[in-house]
C-alpha positions as CSV (number, residue, x, y, z in Angstrom):
1,M,3.4,14.7,17.9
2,A,6.2,13.0,15.9
3,L,5.5,11.2,12.7
4,H,7.1,7.9,12.4
5,F,7.8,6.4,9.0
6,Y,8.4,2.8,8.2
7,Q,10.3,1.5,5.2
8,M,9.5,-1.4,2.9
9,N,9.5,-2.5,-0.8
10,I,6.2,-2.7,-2.7
11,D,5.0,-3.5,-6.2
12,F,3.5,-0.6,-8.1
13,D,1.2,-1.2,-11.1
14,M,1.2,1.7,-13.5
15,D,0.4,1.7,-17.2
16,A,0.5,-2.1,-17.2
17,T,4.1,-2.2,-16.1
18,K,5.2,-3.9,-12.9
19,N,8.0,-2.3,-10.9
20,K,9.2,-2.5,-7.4
21,Y,9.6,0.7,-5.4
22,E,10.9,1.5,-2.0
23,I,8.2,3.2,0.1
24,Y,7.8,4.8,3.5
25,F,4.5,5.0,5.3
26,S,2.8,6.4,8.3
27,T,-0.8,5.6,9.5
28,N,-2.4,8.1,7.0
29,S,-0.1,8.1,4.0
30,I,2.7,6.4,2.2
31,L,5.8,7.8,0.5
32,Y,7.1,6.1,-2.7
33,I,9.6,6.8,-5.4
34,N,8.0,6.8,-8.8
35,Q,9.5,5.5,-12.1
36,D,11.0,9.0,-12.7
37,G,12.8,8.9,-9.4
38,E,10.5,11.5,-7.8
39,L,9.4,11.1,-4.2
40,K,5.6,11.1,-4.0
41,R,3.1,10.8,-1.1
42,L,-0.3,9.1,-1.2
43,Y,-2.7,10.1,1.5
44,C,-5.4,7.7,2.7
45,P,-7.8,6.9,1.2
46,F,-6.0,5.6,-1.9
47,Q,-6.6,2.8,-4.3
48,V,-4.8,-0.6,-4.6
49,R,-5.3,-3.6,-6.8
50,A,-5.5,-7.1,-5.2
51,K,-2.9,-9.6,-6.4
52,F,-4.8,-12.6,-4.9
53,D,-8.3,-13.7,-3.9
54,M,-9.0,-12.8,-0.3
55,P,-12.7,-13.1,0.1
56,P,-14.6,-10.8,-0.1
57,I,-11.8,-9.2,-2.2
58,R,-11.2,-10.9,-5.5
59,K,-8.0,-10.9,-7.5
60,Y,-7.6,-7.7,-9.6
61,D,-10.3,-5.9,-7.6
62,V,-9.5,-2.2,-7.0
63,V,-10.2,-1.3,-3.4
64,I,-9.8,1.7,-1.1
65,V,-7.2,1.8,1.7
66,D,-8.5,3.7,4.7
67,A,-5.4,3.5,6.8
68,V,-1.9,1.9,7.0
69,K,-0.9,0.0,10.1
70,I,1.9,-2.2,11.4
71,T,1.3,-5.4,13.4
72,S,3.1,-6.3,16.6
73,E,5.3,-8.6,14.5
74,G,6.3,-5.7,12.3
75,R,4.2,-6.6,9.3
76,E,2.6,-3.8,7.3
77,V,-1.1,-3.9,6.7
78,Y,-3.7,-1.9,4.8
79,I,-7.0,-1.3,6.5
80,I,-9.8,-1.8,4.0
81,E,-13.4,-1.6,5.1
82,G,-12.3,-2.0,8.7
83,K,-10.3,-5.2,8.1
84,G,-6.5,-5.6,7.9
85,Y,-4.8,-7.1,4.9
86,F,-1.0,-7.5,4.4
87,M,0.4,-4.9,2.0
88,I,2.3,-7.5,0.0
89,Y,-1.1,-8.8,-1.3
90,F,-1.7,-5.5,-3.2
91,R,-0.3,-3.2,-5.9
92,L,-0.6,0.6,-5.9
93,V,-2.9,1.8,-8.6
């Protein structure tokens, strides 16, 4: 089975700094480049912080991503407690 990776830009919240990083993802992990320029992989489950209120998730809540998917329109989503949320609404922790 071939692994397909998709590319996007994402915010990464680390040590109270806000940076944008280019990442690649599959359904069970994401690849990102950290602030030192190193390629890193996060496997599901991993933590993200909400940038907005999305009931029942509140702004600044840290939640667990169970899977990473892409919609038929090509938008990337995190699966959190069985429900899909667009990646752009979260920061990696």
